C-alpha positions as CSV (number, residue, x, y, z in Angstrom):
1,M,112.5,-130.3,172.4
2,G,112.3,-126.6,171.7
3,R,109.0,-124.7,171.3
4,L,107.9,-122.7,168.4
5,R,107.4,-119.0,169.1
6,R,105.7,-116.3,167.2
7,H,107.6,-113.7,165.3
8,P,107.6,-110.5,167.4
9,R,105.9,-108.5,164.6
10,A,103.4,-111.3,163.8
11,T,99.7,-110.4,164.3
12,E,97.1,-112.8,165.5
13,G,96.1,-113.9,162.0
14,D,99.7,-114.3,160.7
15,S,101.2,-117.8,160.5
16,A,104.8,-116.6,160.6
17,V,106.7,-118.7,163.1
18,A,110.3,-118.6,164.1
19,L,112.4,-121.6,165.1
20,N,114.3,-121.4,168.3
21,G,117.8,-122.6,168.9
22,T,117.0,-126.2,170.0
23,T,115.0,-127.0,166.9
24,V,117.8,-125.9,164.7
25,K,120.3,-128.0,166.6
26,T,118.0,-131.0,166.3
27,L,117.8,-130.5,162.6
28,V,121.6,-130.2,162.3
29,E,122.0,-133.4,164.4
30,A,119.6,-135.2,162.1
31,I,121.6,-134.1,159.0
32,K,124.8,-135.3,160.7
33,L,123.2,-138.7,161.5
34,F,122.0,-139.1,157.9
35,G,125.5,-138.1,156.6
36,G,127.2,-140.6,158.9
37,I,124.9,-143.4,157.8
38,A,125.5,-142.5,154.2
39,G,129.3,-142.5,154.8
40,L,129.2,-146.0,156.4
41,V,127.1,-147.4,153.5
42,T,129.6,-145.9,151.0
43,A,132.6,-147.4,153.0
44,A,130.9,-150.8,153.1
45,F,130.3,-150.7,149.3
46,L,133.9,-149.8,148.7
47,V,135.2,-152.6,150.8
48,W,132.8,-155.1,149.1
49,D,133.9,-153.8,145.7
50,R,137.6,-154.0,146.3
51,W,137.8,-157.2,148.4
52,A,134.8,-159.4,147.6
53,R,133.5,-158.6,144.1
54,G,135.2,-160.6,141.4
55,R,136.2,-163.3,143.9
56,P,136.6,-166.7,142.4
57,L,134.4,-169.6,143.6
58,A,136.0,-172.9,144.7
59,W,134.7,-176.3,145.7
60,V,135.6,-179.9,145.8
61,T,134.3,-182.2,143.1
62,A,135.2,-185.5,141.5
63,R,134.8,-187.5,138.2
64,K,135.2,-191.2,137.5
65,F,137.1,-192.5,134.6
66,G,136.4,-196.2,134.6
67,A,136.4,-197.4,138.2
68,N,138.9,-194.8,139.5
69,P,137.5,-191.6,141.0
70,L,139.6,-188.4,140.4
71,E,139.2,-185.6,143.0
72,Y,139.4,-182.0,142.0
73,I,139.1,-178.5,143.3
74,R,137.0,-176.7,140.8
75,L,137.7,-173.0,140.4
76,K,135.2,-170.7,138.6
77,N,135.6,-167.0,137.9
78,P,132.1,-165.4,138.0
79,G,133.5,-161.9,138.0
80,Y,133.7,-159.3,135.3
81,G,137.5,-159.4,134.9
82,D,140.3,-162.0,134.8
83,V,141.6,-163.7,138.0
84,F,145.1,-164.9,138.5
85,V,145.3,-167.9,140.9
86,L,148.7,-167.9,142.6
87,G,148.5,-171.2,144.4
88,V,146.5,-173.6,146.5
89,R,147.6,-175.0,149.9
90,A,146.1,-177.7,152.0
91,Y,146.3,-177.5,155.8
92,P,147.3,-180.0,157.2
93,R,149.2,-181.2,154.2
94,V,147.2,-184.4,153.6
95,Y,146.7,-183.4,149.9
96,D,148.9,-182.1,147.1
97,V,147.3,-179.8,144.5
98,A,148.5,-179.8,140.9
99,K,147.7,-177.6,137.9
100,D,146.6,-180.5,135.8
101,R,146.9,-184.3,135.5
102,S,150.2,-184.3,133.6
103,V,153.2,-186.1,135.1
104,R,155.2,-182.8,135.2
105,A,152.5,-181.0,137.1
106,T,152.1,-183.9,139.5
107,I,155.8,-184.1,140.3
108,T,155.9,-180.3,140.6
109,A,153.0,-180.4,143.1
110,T,154.6,-183.1,145.1
111,A,158.0,-181.5,145.2
112,L,157.3,-177.7,145.4
113,K,153.9,-177.9,147.1
114,W,152.9,-174.4,145.8
115,D,153.3,-174.2,142.1
116,V,149.8,-173.8,140.8
117,R,149.4,-170.8,138.6
118,V,146.2,-170.4,136.6
119,L,144.7,-167.5,134.7
120,L,140.9,-167.6,134.8
121,R,139.0,-165.5,132.3
122,Q,135.5,-164.3,132.9
123,N,133.1,-167.3,133.5
124,E,135.9,-169.8,132.9
125,E,136.3,-172.9,135.1
126,W,139.4,-174.9,135.9
127,D,139.9,-178.2,137.7
128,L,142.9,-178.6,139.9
129,P,143.6,-182.3,140.7
130,I,144.2,-183.2,144.3
131,F,146.3,-186.2,145.4
132,P,146.2,-187.7,148.9
133,N,149.3,-187.9,151.0
134,L,148.0,-190.4,153.4
135,P,146.9,-194.0,153.2
136,T,143.3,-194.5,152.1
137,D,142.4,-196.5,155.2
138,A,143.3,-193.7,157.6
139,A,140.7,-192.0,159.7
140,S,138.8,-189.0,158.4
141,R,140.6,-185.7,159.1
142,R,139.6,-182.2,158.7
143,V,141.4,-180.3,155.9
144,C,141.3,-176.7,154.8
145,F,142.3,-175.6,151.3
146,L,143.3,-172.0,150.8
147,V,143.2,-170.6,147.2
148,F,145.5,-167.6,146.9
149,W,144.5,-165.2,144.1
150,R,144.6,-161.7,142.7
151,K,142.5,-159.6,140.3
152,T,144.5,-158.9,137.1
153,S,143.2,-155.4,137.1
154,S,145.0,-154.7,140.4
155,T,147.6,-157.4,141.1
156,W,149.3,-155.2,143.8
157,L,146.1,-155.4,146.0
158,P,146.3,-158.5,148.3
159,Q,143.1,-160.5,148.4
160,V,141.7,-162.7,151.1
161,P,142.2,-166.3,150.1
162,V,139.2,-168.4,149.2
163,V,138.7,-171.0,151.9
164,I,137.4,-174.6,151.4
165,M,136.7,-176.4,154.7
166,T,136.1,-180.1,154.4
167,S,137.4,-183.4,155.5
168,T,139.1,-186.4,153.9
169,G,135.9,-188.5,154.6
170,Y,133.7,-186.0,152.7
171,I,136.1,-185.9,149.8
172,E,136.0,-189.7,149.6
173,R,132.2,-189.6,149.7
174,I,132.1,-187.0,146.9
175,A,134.4,-189.3,144.9
176,A,132.3,-192.3,145.5
177,A,129.1,-190.5,144.4
178,A,130.7,-189.0,141.3
179,P,129.1,-189.9,138.0
180,K,131.1,-191.9,135.5
181,Q,132.5,-190.1,132.5
182,D,134.1,-191.5,129.4
């Protein structure tokens, strides 16, 4: 570190002190460090604002009507703007996902495997029924649901899909524990 030196015209009683070159360089480096940290924080906020804020929530749930459990992927938009859900895919394809429980939506989900388009307004929830593609006595398998979506304020900006990692066994347990509704 640099030393402080007295001004050449300073007398014994004066407190005038001049900074030498190394102290000024240290101060400049500290300002650069602070500016770099502020830039990184700003960039992190920008990425969070554009990619994560307004992201829909998704989870597996079930309801029972009579003795039959019905499994769903529940979508919720906790954001400040509308969200457009483009589609939901299951990997591996052990489930089909439909827009609703209508016959047309069920046939479309089975045939097209991708036609789930839902507009979620602020704080709105939507249940997407899931239908198994394998026998119920099959061994439990891991399954990953990907929910593809866009913000309606910037539909051109691709968003990272919402991922639900689960297994067929857990979906069956969720359905067995579901409360009965009339």
